[in-house]
Each structure stands twice: as C-alpha cells, then as structure tokens.
N, CA, C and O of each residue as an XYZ file, in Angstrom:
868
protein
N      47.990    285.820     87.321
C      48.147    284.600     86.399
C      46.346    284.271     87.160
O      45.243    284.341     86.618
N      46.832    283.832     88.909
C      45.686    283.785     89.849
C      44.033    284.411     89.703
O      42.886    283.963     89.717
N      44.805    285.880     89.540
C      43.053    286.490     89.275
C      42.409    287.183     88.263
O      41.438    287.924     88.115
N      43.435    286.596     87.524
C      43.051    286.438     85.888
C      41.748    285.069     85.895
O      40.519    285.021     85.855
N      42.908    284.075     85.972
C      41.437    283.239     86.024
C      40.758    283.615     87.192
O      39.956    284.425     86.726
N      40.543    283.571     88.388
C      39.141    284.094     88.980
C      38.524    285.372     88.630
O      37.696    285.949     89.335
N      38.868    285.690     87.759
C      37.705    286.945     87.414
C      37.116    286.364     86.184
O      35.910    286.518     85.994
N      37.842    285.708     85.325
C      37.478    284.647     84.181
C      35.949    284.029     84.356
O      34.884    284.338     83.824
N      36.324    282.967     85.387
C      35.821    282.228     86.378
C      34.142    282.868     86.872
O      32.989    282.450     86.768
N      34.861    284.192     87.485
C      32.809    285.188     87.996
C      32.340    285.045     86.483
O      31.309    284.501     86.087
N      33.785    285.937     85.385
C      32.267    286.845     84.687
C      31.825    284.975     83.322
O      30.830    284.718     82.645
N      32.765    284.417     83.476
C      32.056    283.344     82.628
C      30.793    283.074     82.617
O      30.447    283.471     81.505
N      29.764    282.602     83.200
C      28.832    282.901     83.501
C      27.464    284.066     82.715
O      26.820    284.192     81.673
N      27.623    284.645     83.948
C      27.864    285.709     83.372
C      27.824    286.529     82.081
O      27.193    287.575     81.934
N      28.582    285.916     81.164
C      28.764    286.504     79.715
C      28.157    285.584     79.112
O      27.237    285.871     78.346
N      28.394    284.778     79.245
C      27.649    283.628     78.388
C      25.510    283.955     78.472
O      24.702    284.256     77.594
N      25.383    283.723     79.768
C      23.557    284.095     80.287
C      23.381    285.322     79.512
O      22.336    285.599     78.924
N      24.442    286.057     79.528
C      24.211    287.764     78.527
C      23.937    287.521     76.933
O      22.899    287.471     76.273
N      25.149    287.407     76.644
C      25.389    286.631     74.999
C      24.612    286.144     74.447
O      24.438    286.474     73.274
N      23.753    285.083     75.084
C      22.520    283.755     74.966
C      21.360    284.338     74.853
O      20.829    284.236     73.747
N      20.692    285.036     75.823
C      18.911    285.730     76.072
C      19.472    286.285     74.979
O      18.983    285.779     73.969
N      20.278    287.098     74.740
C      20.297    288.511     74.448
C      19.564    288.343     72.824
O      18.868    289.025     72.072
N      20.220    286.964     72.842
C      20.840    287.016     70.685
C      19.303    285.736     70.580
O      19.101    285.456     69.398
N      18.617    285.232     71.251
C      17.694    284.021     71.660
C      16.649    285.725     71.629
O      15.974    285.759     70.600
N      16.508    286.633     72.266
C      15.454    287.174     72.563
C      15.167    287.791     70.989
O      14.132    287.493     70.393
N      16.321    288.786     70.323
C      16.661    289.174     68.782
C      15.618    288.034     68.127
O      14.448    288.354     67.918
N      16.310    286.123     67.683
C      15.459    285.874     66.860
C      13.941    286.014     67.566
O      13.062    286.434     66.814
N      13.533    285.676     69.046
C      11.675    285.304     69.594
C      11.092    285.874     68.423
O      10.569    285.497     67.374
N      11.498    287.325     69.234
C      11.144    288.690     68.969
C      10.717    288.473     67.325
O       9.542    288.755     67.093
N      11.497    288.025     66.197
C      11.246    288.243     64.782
C      10.859    288.008     64.068
O      10.521    288.397     62.950
N      10.841    286.316     65.442
C       9.711    285.428     64.078
C       8.071    285.482     64.828
O       7.145    284.773     64.434
N       7.938    286.716     66.248
C       6.201    286.680     66.269
C       5.988    288.143     65.492
O       4.859    288.616     65.627
N       6.736    288.754     64.862
C       6.761    289.285     64.118
C       6.687    289.127     62.150
O       6.625    289.897     61.192
N       6.746    287.596     62.396
C       6.589    287.339     61.020
C       8.360    287.156     59.964
O       8.546    287.755     58.906
N       9.157    286.436     60.465
C      10.152    286.341     60.730
C      11.191    285.571     60.851
O      12.297    285.808     61.338
N      10.576    284.228     60.168
C      11.389    282.656     60.415
C      12.610    281.908     60.070
O      12.975    280.740     60.204
N      13.121    283.000     59.573
C      14.821    282.682     59.272
C      15.914    282.646     60.275
O      16.737    281.742     60.137
N      16.082    283.583     61.391
C      16.724    282.766     62.579
C      16.031    281.474     63.831
O      16.693    280.830     64.646
N      14.674    281.427     63.623
C      14.947    279.704     63.856
C      14.743    279.203     62.726
O      15.286    278.100     62.668
N      14.307    279.431     61.948
C      15.588    278.033     61.464
C      16.271    277.811     61.112
O      16.268    276.663     60.667
N      17.567    278.649     60.933
C      18.489    278.179     61.302
C      19.650    278.074     62.743
O      20.862    278.144     62.946
N      17.815    277.775     63.853
C      18.662    277.381     64.412
C      19.303    278.570     66.440
O      19.973    278.249     67.421
N      18.570    279.825     66.027
C      19.179    280.780     67.350
C      18.091    280.726     67.709
O      18.173    281.062     68.891
N      17.004    280.511     67.478
C      15.940    281.090     68.995
C      16.659    279.653     69.566
O      16.205    278.523     69.385
N      17.689    279.944     70.177
C      17.672    278.748     71.022
C      19.084    279.036     72.535
O      20.182    279.585     72.443
N      18.597    278.577     73.419
C      18.908    278.787     74.751
C      20.680    277.899     74.723
O      21.328    277.279     75.566
N      20.812    278.129     73.867
C      22.296    276.918     73.872
C      23.186    278.162     73.344
O      22.984    278.820     72.324
N      24.252    278.323     74.322
C      24.736    279.956     74.108
C      25.871    279.110     73.096
O      26.846    279.847     72.947
N      26.075    277.622     72.258
C      27.300    277.345     71.245
C      26.591    277.722     69.971
O      27.092    277.606     68.853
N      25.806    278.021     70.137
C      24.284    278.297     69.192
C      24.607    280.259     68.449
O      24.385    280.876     67.407
N      25.294    280.540     69.939
C      25.386    282.380     69.453
C      26.376    283.192     69.228
O      26.498    284.320     68.752
N      27.604    281.758     70.010
C      29.381    281.791     70.178
C      30.398    282.480     68.311
O      30.586    282.002     67.192
N      30.638    283.374     68.809
C      31.148    284.116     67.630
C      33.080    283.506     68.446
O      33.722    283.969     69.389
N      33.360    282.386     67.520
C      35.224    281.997     68.326
C      36.206    283.393     67.676
O      37.331    283.288     68.165
N      36.146    284.284     67.010
C      36.261    285.169     67.036
C      36.110    286.518     67.588
O      37.172    287.130     67.469
N      35.407    287.048     68.017
C      34.430    288.238     68.188
C      33.975    287.479     70.033
O      34.316    288.048     71.070
N      33.447    286.600     70.008
C      33.604    286.157     71.238
C      34.444    285.619     72.178
O      34.108    285.243     73.301
N      35.913    285.579     71.539
C      36.638    284.942     72.142
C      37.911    284.993     72.196
O      38.693    285.067     73.144
N      38.093    284.932     70.717
C      39.968    285.169     71.016
C      39.772    287.348     70.856
O      40.369    288.155     71.568
N      38.887    287.647     69.845
C      39.568    289.150     70.632
C      39.634    289.870     71.762
O      40.356    290.843     71.977
N      38.591    289.187     72.720
C      38.586    289.737     74.446
C      39.606    289.360     74.283
O      40.378    290.264     73.964
N      40.115    288.246     74.353
C      41.055    287.929     75.166
C      42.838    288.048     74.607
O      43.864    288.065     75.286
N      42.614    288.127     72.865
C      43.689    289.379     72.662
C      43.882    290.414     73.465
O      44.825    290.321     74.251
N      43.187    291.452     73.477
C      42.884    292.293     73.635
C      42.730    292.867     75.484
O      42.954    293.940     76.044
N      42.256    291.557     75.942
C      43.395    291.274     76.984
C      44.671    290.917     77.520
O      45.317    291.113     78.549
N      44.722    290.654     77.040
C      46.478    290.596     77.352
C      46.841    290.982     77.126
O      47.680    291.261     77.982
N      47.066    291.710     75.885
C      47.499    293.191     74.985
C      47.739    294.390     76.084
O      48.510    295.344     75.981
N      46.654    293.990     77.407
C      46.450    295.181     77.930
C      45.693    296.117     77.173
O      46.316    297.176     77.098
N      44.434    296.160     76.492
C      44.425    297.405     75.211
C      43.186    297.926     76.707
O      42.412    297.088     77.168
N      43.225    299.088     77.142
C      42.198    300.382     77.595
C      41.047    299.699     77.481
O      40.039    300.076     78.078
N      41.062    298.334     76.502
C      38.678    298.562     76.458
C      39.113    297.619     75.997
O      40.086    297.316     75.306
N      37.821    296.880     76.699
C      37.936    295.432     75.667
C      36.457    295.483     75.054
O      35.494    296.162     75.410
N      36.574    294.609     74.086
C      35.692    294.432     73.031
C      35.467    293.027     72.231
O      36.132    292.253     71.542
N      34.057    293.162     72.761
C      33.548    291.744     71.414
C      32.815    291.168     71.147
O      33.715    290.331     71.073
N      31.872    290.609     70.851
C      30.910    290.610     70.031
C      29.839    289.062     69.499
O      30.449    288.146     68.948
N      28.783    288.962     69.651
C      28.081    287.302     69.890
C      27.742    287.231     68.079
O      27.232    288.193     67.506
N      28.193    285.699     67.209
C      27.480    285.614     66.688
C      25.562    286.013     65.915
O      24.497    285.408     66.038
N      26.055    287.631     64.963
C      25.000    288.210     64.969
C      23.527    287.507     64.825
O      23.484    286.619     63.974
N      22.670    287.698     65.327
C      21.110    285.994     64.892
C      21.282    287.362     63.262
O      21.642    288.534     63.155
N      20.662    286.035     62.096
C      20.087    286.689     60.951
C      18.954    286.176     60.989
O      18.364    285.146     61.316
N      18.643    288.284     60.091
C      17.273    288.246     60.229
C      16.833    288.873     58.364
O      17.593    289.615     57.741
N      15.791    288.469     57.926
C      15.616    289.022     56.927
C      14.049    290.284     57.148
O      12.848    290.069     57.311
N      14.674    291.259     57.069
C      13.448    292.420     57.993
C      12.873    292.342     56.276
O      13.956    292.580     55.742
N      12.262    292.233     55.544
C      11.733    292.326     54.714
C      10.434    291.330     54.916
O       9.309    291.498     54.445
N      10.975    290.066     55.883
C      10.227    289.579     56.108
C       8.629    289.417     57.004
O       7.757    288.550     56.951
N       8.775    290.851     57.910
C       8.367    291.008     58.945
C       7.405    292.062     58.608
O       7.516    293.036     57.863
N       6.102    291.497     59.578
C       5.090    291.999     58.403
C       4.936    293.580     58.848
O       3.801    293.828     58.442
N       5.344    294.569     59.344
C       5.343    296.213     58.738
C       7.106    296.023     58.899
O       7.270    295.706     60.077
N       8.146    296.072     58.367
C       9.830    296.139     58.404
C      10.449    297.080     59.200
O      11.270    296.963     60.110
N       9.537    298.694     58.350
C      10.413    299.762     59.383
C       9.972    299.980     60.650
O      10.470    300.827     61.392
N       9.237    299.400     60.888
C       8.350    299.704     62.374
C       9.093    298.376     63.499
O       9.709    298.570     64.547
N       8.753    296.996     62.806
C       8.749    295.572     63.562
C      10.247    295.924     63.642
O      10.723    295.789     64.769
N      11.218    296.411     62.531
C      12.277    295.822     63.052
C      13.311    296.858     64.447
O      14.304    296.348     64.966
N      12.913    298.018     64.760
C      12.789    298.956     65.697
C      12.948    297.819     66.915
O      13.970    297.746     67.597
N      11.677    296.855     67.106
C      11.157    296.389     68.424
C      11.905    294.650     68.156
O      11.895    293.894     69.127
N      12.583    294.091     66.653
C      13.355    293.363     67.099
C      14.998    293.901     68.090
O      15.411    293.355     69.113
N      15.351    294.557     67.689
C      16.088    295.127     67.993
C      16.554    295.483     68.977
O      17.753    295.409     69.246
N      15.239    296.163     70.051
C      15.509    296.054     71.570
C      14.606    294.939     72.255
O      13.773    295.175     73.129
N      14.883    293.747     71.752
C      14.336    292.990     71.972
C      15.975    292.546     72.889
O      15.846    291.986     73.978
N      17.223    292.799     72.434
C      18.117    292.476     73.059
C      18.521    292.702     74.472
O      18.543    292.062     75.524
N      18.909    294.180     73.937
C      18.641    295.373     75.011
C      17.816    294.388     76.412
O      18.106    293.911     77.509
N      16.310    294.538     75.204
C      15.809    293.950     77.310
C      15.380    293.400     77.697
O      14.380    293.508     78.407
N      16.586    291.660     77.063
C      16.493    290.942     78.116
C      17.612    291.013     78.977
O      17.838    290.433     80.038
N      18.647    292.296     77.955
C      19.767    292.033     79.460
C      19.604    293.047     80.378
O      20.532    293.298     81.148
N      18.373    293.793     80.431
C      17.580    294.747     81.480
C      17.391    293.955     82.709
O      17.922    294.022     83.817
N      15.791    292.595     81.822
C      16.158    291.374     82.593
C      16.678    290.814     83.802
O      16.536    290.718     85.021
N      17.518    290.421     82.563
C      19.100    289.564     83.540
C      19.471    290.397     84.513
O      19.498    289.884     85.631
N      19.794    291.631     84.430
C      20.275    292.805     85.660
C      19.173    292.233     86.444
O      19.281    291.374     87.319
N      18.193    292.758     86.067
C      17.719    292.417     87.802
C      16.958    291.039     88.101
O      16.189    290.767     89.023
N      17.333    290.391     87.220
C      17.972    288.699     88.141
C      18.537    288.621     88.953
O      18.316    288.036     90.013
N      19.578    289.327     88.541
C      21.064    289.377     89.097
C      20.637    289.887     90.839
O      20.771    289.418     91.969
N      20.173    290.887     90.322
C      19.901    291.546     91.570
C      19.201    291.270     92.759
O      19.209    291.543     93.960
N      18.526    290.540     91.823
C      17.620    289.500     93.058
C      17.880    288.221     93.998
O      17.481    287.792     95.081
N      18.972    287.771     92.747
C      19.597    286.921     93.812
C      20.346    287.237     94.529
O      20.448    286.331     95.356
N      21.148    288.211     94.810
C      22.127    289.661     94.775
C      21.477    288.994     96.515
O      21.727    288.183     97.408
N      20.276    290.326     95.977
C      18.746    289.759     98.016
C      19.201    288.429     98.267
O      19.923    287.905     99.115
N      18.710    288.136     97.506
C      18.156    287.111     98.143
C      19.721    285.696     98.993
O      19.618    284.771     99.798
N      20.579    286.114     98.451
C      21.613    285.475     98.662
C      22.209    286.423    100.433
O      22.579    285.756    101.399
N      22.160    287.954    100.457
C      21.972    288.772    101.066
C      21.404    288.534    102.465
O      21.933    288.690    103.565
N      20.305    288.156    102.160
C      18.886    287.933    102.763
C      19.208    286.811    103.455
O      18.262    286.665    104.228
N      20.232    285.653    103.692
C      20.251    284.241    103.549
C      21.823    284.378    104.218
O      22.368    283.313    104.511
N      22.533    285.589    104.457
C      23.477    285.931    104.757
C      25.075    285.156    104.488
O      26.144    285.117    105.098
N      24.456    284.525    103.058
C      25.314    284.037    101.312
C      26.965    283.704    102.053
O      26.471    282.588    102.215
N      28.373    283.605    102.626
C      29.021    283.707    103.563
C      29.551    283.317    101.569
O      29.652    284.455    101.108
N      29.750    282.698    100.854
C      30.499    282.381     99.433
C      30.718    283.108     98.779
O      29.648    283.282     98.196
N      31.860    284.188     98.117
C      32.186    285.552     98.030
C      32.449    285.089     95.964
O      32.619    285.750     94.940
N      32.367    284.013     96.222
C      32.233    283.864     94.679
C      30.860    284.111     93.876
O      30.807    284.735     92.816
N      29.961    283.641     94.409
C      28.615    283.466     94.557
C      27.968    285.379     93.558
O      27.396    285.937     92.623
N      28.936    285.487     95.191
C      28.046    286.886     95.671
C      29.034    288.121     94.372
O      28.494    289.193     94.096
N      30.166    287.826     93.849
C      30.900    288.710     92.807
C      30.256    287.520     91.281
O      29.721    287.999     90.280
N      30.443    286.313     91.440
C      28.936    286.568     90.268
C      27.972    287.701     89.809
O      27.949    288.612     88.982
N      27.163    287.147     90.812
C      25.948    288.623     90.789
C      26.382    289.784     90.720
O      25.703    290.519     90.003
N      27.279    290.245     91.203
C      27.596    292.090     90.685
C      27.717    291.680     89.600
O      26.934    292.285     88.868
N      28.699    290.438     88.689
C      29.665    290.491     87.817
C      28.251    290.450     86.164
O      28.397    290.871     85.016
N      26.811    289.628     86.955
C      26.392    289.497     86.320
C      25.261    291.020     86.012
O      24.420    291.075     85.114
N      25.569    292.166     87.064
C      24.422    293.401     86.859
C      25.415    293.605     85.783
O      25.136    293.544     84.585
N      26.261    293.784     86.133
C      27.105    294.748     85.446
C      27.696    294.773     83.576
O      27.938    295.606     82.703
N      27.702    292.947     83.800
C      27.555    292.520     82.604
C      26.472    293.004     81.961
O      26.785    293.919     81.199
N      25.311    292.746     81.970
C      24.232    293.091     81.861
C      24.191    294.406     81.057
O      24.289    294.762     79.882
N      24.011    294.910     82.184
C      23.884    297.127     81.852
C      25.160    297.529     80.927
O      25.288    298.596     80.327
N      26.416    296.040     80.946
C      27.428    297.192     79.581
C      26.573    296.323     78.279
O      25.853    297.028     77.572
N      26.629    295.093     78.018
C      25.932    295.123     76.970
C      24.565    295.487     76.763
O      24.147    295.153     75.654
N      23.597    296.178     77.634
C      22.386    296.397     77.228
C      23.078    298.071     76.929
O      22.552    298.677     75.996
N      24.092    298.715     77.609
C      24.161    300.010     77.326
C      24.790    300.097     75.243
O      24.591    300.740     74.213
N      25.356    299.279     75.625
C      26.342    299.400     74.563
C      25.988    298.932     72.772
O      26.554    299.022     71.682
N      24.695    298.404     73.335
C      24.161    297.585     71.848
C      23.114    298.843     71.316
O      22.857    298.969     70.119
N      22.400    299.988     72.634
C      22.160    300.858     72.589
C      22.517    302.299     71.636
O      21.835    303.148     71.062
N      23.889    302.057     71.818
C      24.390    302.886     70.633
C      23.943    303.323     69.034
O      24.129    302.627     68.036
N      23.373    304.520     69.075
C      22.913    304.165     67.637
C      23.069    303.916     66.246
O      22.344    303.765     65.262
N      24.270    303.927     66.521
C      25.532    303.648     64.864
C      24.810    301.955     64.252
O      24.161    301.249     65.025
N      24.944    301.749     63.517
C      24.110    300.620     63.099
C      25.956    299.746     62.011
O      26.820    300.144     61.230
N      25.544    298.373     62.781
C      24.207    297.145     63.108
C      24.164    297.414     64.497
O      23.112    296.859     64.812
N      24.841    298.132     65.995
C      24.333    297.342     66.738
C      23.001    298.123     66.574
O      22.628    298.912     65.706
N      22.091    297.386     68.294
C      20.929    297.772     67.738
C      20.326    299.114     68.271
O      19.101    299.009     68.205
N      20.708    300.388     68.795
C      20.073    301.161     68.880
C      20.289    302.135     67.157
O      19.576    303.084     66.828
N      20.842    301.857     66.752
C      21.303    302.032     65.148
C      19.867    301.874     63.970
O      19.121    302.519     63.233
N      20.331    299.890     64.702
C      18.134    299.727     63.956
C      17.026    300.858     64.603
O      16.005    301.424     64.213
N      17.805    300.833     65.742
C      16.116    301.435     66.157
C      15.902    303.285     65.067
O      14.960    303.921     64.595
N      17.079    303.403     65.131
C      17.512    305.080     64.370
C      16.335    305.090     63.288
O      15.303    305.741     63.124
N      17.093    303.891     62.530
C      16.847    304.366     60.832
C      14.925    303.211     60.982
O      14.110    302.935     60.101
N      14.938    302.913     62.335
C      13.079    302.528     62.262
C      12.675    304.209     62.111
O      12.209    304.748     61.108
N      13.011    304.862     63.453
C      12.250    306.238     63.224
C      12.148    307.408     62.501
O      11.285    308.277     62.628
N      13.367    307.374     61.495
C      13.449    308.601     60.865
C      12.875    307.798     59.828
O      12.811    306.586     59.620
N      12.384    309.063     59.105
C      12.065    308.987     57.684
C      12.355    308.088     56.272
O      13.358    307.381     56.173
N      11.565    308.183     55.428
C      12.482    306.845     54.760
C      13.695    307.269     53.740
O      14.509    306.575     53.131
N      13.429    309.098     53.819
C      14.791    309.028     52.776
C      16.339    309.270     54.127
O      17.258    308.459     54.009
N      16.416    309.958     54.846
C      17.118    310.279     55.781
C      17.749    308.618     56.553
O      18.793    308.578     57.204
N      16.803    307.300     56.277
C      16.751    305.996     56.615
C      18.125    304.977     56.145
O      19.072    304.271     56.492
N      17.251    305.633     54.965
C      17.376    304.960     54.144
C      19.534    305.391     53.710
O      20.373    304.532     53.439
N      19.779    306.905     53.807
C      21.570    307.374     53.607
C      22.208    306.312     55.355
O      23.193    305.582     55.464
N      21.075    306.710     56.489
C      21.931    306.771     57.230
C      22.012    305.117     57.389
O      23.134    304.665     57.621
N      20.979    304.244     57.289
C      21.676    302.868     56.810
C      23.477    302.562     56.150
O      24.453    301.813     56.208
N      22.981    303.649     55.619
C      24.575    302.868     54.523
C      25.233    303.203     55.014
O      26.174    303.211     54.220
N      25.747    303.767     56.360
C      27.301    303.771     57.360
C      27.623    302.482     57.693
O      28.758    302.144     58.030
N      26.105    301.293     57.568
C      26.130    300.422     58.744
C      27.549    299.964     58.441
O      28.358    299.910     59.368
N      27.963    299.572     56.989
C      29.099    298.672     56.291
C      30.490    299.350     57.474
O      31.143    298.407     57.921
N      30.865    300.401     57.866
C      31.916    301.252     58.121
C      31.640    301.458     60.026
O      32.374    302.052     60.816
N      29.920    300.497     60.395
C      29.990    300.588     61.950
C      30.772    300.262     63.054
O      30.981    300.837     64.122
N      31.254    298.965     62.450
C      32.019    298.283     63.107
C      33.273    299.305     63.834
O      33.277    299.579     65.034
N      34.571    299.914     62.600
C      35.463    300.349     62.640
C      35.160    302.122     63.711
O      35.882    302.700     64.523
N      33.657    302.474     63.110
C      33.813    303.568     63.720
C      33.299    303.065     65.393
O      33.900    303.525     66.363
N      32.558    302.440     65.503
C      32.992    301.227     66.858
C      34.325    301.290     67.805
O      34.784    301.438     68.938
N      34.472    301.152     66.978
C      35.860    300.794     67.933
C      37.161    302.082     67.611
O      38.019    302.266     68.475
N      37.170    302.708     66.611
C      37.324    304.076     67.023
C      36.565    304.823     68.367
O      37.313    305.473     69.097
N      35.633    304.780     68.594
C      34.963    305.431     69.510
C      35.296    304.549     70.910
O      35.204    305.466     71.725
N      35.547    303.633     71.519
C      35.724    303.083     72.168
C      37.505    302.919     72.962
O      37.859    302.824     74.137
N      38.337    302.950     71.553
C      39.720    303.091     71.745
C      39.702    304.645     72.275
O      40.060    304.846     73.436
N      39.378    305.519     71.624
C      39.175    306.967     71.909
C      38.196    306.988     73.343
O      37.998    308.152     73.694
N      37.704    306.225     74.021
C      36.686    306.180     75.168
C      35.600    307.825     75.356
O      35.251    308.574     76.268
N      35.343    307.656     73.233
C      34.310    308.948     73.554
C      32.981    307.860     73.932
O      32.101    308.195     74.726
N      32.992    306.593     73.270
C      32.146    305.383     74.089
C      31.216    305.711     75.472
O      30.024    305.445     75.624
N      31.875    306.185     76.162
C      31.838    306.278     77.440
C      31.008    307.688     78.098
O      30.568    308.005     79.203
N      31.049    308.053     77.300
C      30.437    309.711     77.442
C      28.721    308.979     77.629
O      28.103    308.996     78.693
N      28.155    308.321     76.215
C      26.994    307.465     76.016
C      26.612    305.920     77.012
O      25.522    305.505     77.405
N      28.300    305.226     77.222
C      27.558    304.580     77.700
C      27.657    304.691     79.727
O      26.921    303.839     80.224
N      28.257    305.383     80.577
C      27.906    305.093     81.497
C      27.139    305.937     81.764
O      26.759    305.643     82.897
N      26.749    306.636     81.521
C      24.766    307.851     81.602
C      23.626    307.157     81.668
O      22.566    307.394     82.246
N      24.129    305.904     80.726
C      22.755    305.265     80.240
C      23.180    303.884     81.319
O      22.195    303.177     81.529
N      24.120    303.531     81.832
C      24.142    302.520     83.031
C      23.709    303.387     83.746
O      22.527    303.582     84.029
N      24.568    303.934     84.071
C      23.931    304.565     86.156
C      22.835    304.734     85.616
O      22.395    303.599     85.797
N      21.754    305.448     84.901
C      20.201    305.223     84.785
C      19.876    304.359     84.779
O      19.062    304.256     85.696
N      20.073    302.679     83.784
C      19.806    301.955     84.443
C      19.560    301.388     85.300
O      18.447    301.028     85.683
N      20.948    301.143     85.920
C      21.221    300.528     87.331
C      19.773    301.560     88.336
O      18.930    300.918     88.963
N      19.741    302.792     88.317
C      19.665    303.874     89.671
C      17.517    303.260     89.494
O      16.723    303.460     90.413
N      16.949    302.292     87.587
C      15.556    302.332     87.876
C      15.370    300.985     88.067
O      14.254    300.571     88.382
N      16.679    299.937     87.864
C      16.766    298.361     88.551
C      16.709    298.717     89.616
O      15.901    298.004     90.212
N      17.344    299.849     90.581
C      17.643    299.838     92.169
C      16.150    300.189     92.338
O      15.571    299.103     92.357
N      15.408    301.008     92.446
C      14.408    301.452     92.570
C      13.222    300.208     92.856
O      12.485    300.002     93.821
N      13.441    299.369     91.316
C      12.072    298.206     90.416
C      12.538    297.517     92.010
O      11.557    297.692     92.733
N      13.787    296.725     92.905
C      13.940    295.887     93.553
C      14.229    295.944     94.901
O      14.681    294.997     95.545
N      13.819    297.708     95.603
C      13.977    297.851     96.553
C      12.793    297.059     97.372
O      13.021    296.572     98.479
N      11.395    296.963     96.679
C      10.491    296.291     97.822
C      10.628    294.960     98.285
O       9.935    294.474     99.180
N      11.675    294.281     97.568
C      11.925    292.931     98.123
C      12.945    293.264     99.100
O      12.913    292.601    100.137
N      14.109    294.415     98.957
C      14.756    294.217    100.288
C      13.814    293.900    101.777
O      14.111    293.528    102.912
N      12.564    294.265    101.084
C      11.637    293.983    103.086
C      11.041    292.708    102.725
O      10.439    292.251    103.696
N      10.977    291.960    101.705
C      10.472    290.979    101.479
C      11.259    289.691    101.846
O      10.832    288.539    101.917
N      12.892    290.309    102.127
C      14.045    288.972    101.674
C      14.504    289.605    103.307
O      15.463    289.122    103.909
C-alpha cells in the first residue's frame, strides 16, 4: 500500500500536466485553424478538471491496477472538434491531431531539462527526481500511444488526413470500433511493437537535443 501511494504521488502531477496540455493543444490549434467549438466549451484551458474524464482518467486505470492487469489504460475527455469548421478540413485535421502529441514531446523535453538542472544543483530529493523521470516516461507513453494509426486516436486522424478521399472515408468508418481494437492490441501486448520503438526513438532524439544543456549546467 505504501509503495502504491508513493507511486501515485510521483505520477499524479506528470499525468495531470500531460493530459491537460495535450487536450488544450488540440483546442488551441483547432481554434487557430477556424474551429472554436472547444474554445466556446471552455476546453482551451490549463485547468485539469476540464479535461478529466471520471471513467477514463480515474476509474478504469484504478480498476485495472487493482485487478493486477498486465496493462494500464486510460483516456482524457476528448476535445470537441467540428472538422467542418476548419478552413481546410482534411488538411487541418492532421495539424489539430498532431498538436496533442507535440505538446507531450515538449513536456518530456522540459522534464528532462528539469532533471539536468536538479542534477547540476546536486539536489538530493529522491521524490522530485523520480517525478522528473515519471514526467519523461508519461509524456513519451502518451505521445506514442496517441500516434497509433487507428481512429479515434490522433494517429488515426493523421492517417485519415493523408489518405485519398475514397480510402479516407472507408478508413474513418472503423472509428466506432477503434476503442475495442486498441484494448485488444494492448491486452495482447501487440501495441508494444508500435510504442516501444517510437518511445525509444523519441527519447534518443530528446537526449540529443538536451545534451548541450549538460554543459551549461
């Protein structure tokens, strides 16, 4: 129980920040390209409460953890977007979708920088250092997971945007079943073959980018 509470305390803030900025980024970019739906509903916000889904963000992950599930799964409240309001719906759909994962990469970068700064200060607080590691990991997981090319995930939106109209329409029709497809892929750990290489590639790129900061501090 003590270990579970400590793990919760370490990951709570990184997860809240990760899902909040991810969803707010979708809302901001949608507004930039012409759709104010999310903005009008108060979703272009850094208030985590506006993005938390009681079922997907809290109940499902807790139940899976308590049940000893081989995988944890959760989701935030989807940002409402009317793609028809976008100036060029098919093209702009991709930019709106990519905004969320891009926000997670930026956050992973900032957590890495914080880790370097704390290390340079010879900071001895294990809790905060563990939180920086959790911040990097959480954002890389959300980044890779959301780019999986199945709608309604962001990667599915991007692929729909890139496909020719005829194929895009057919591909988009699997969206009502996307949630169940993703659950099955996660349960059988097939999703790992997508996520692990993508997370490793993103991590290596970020480490390359932050390496000059090691000399500054």
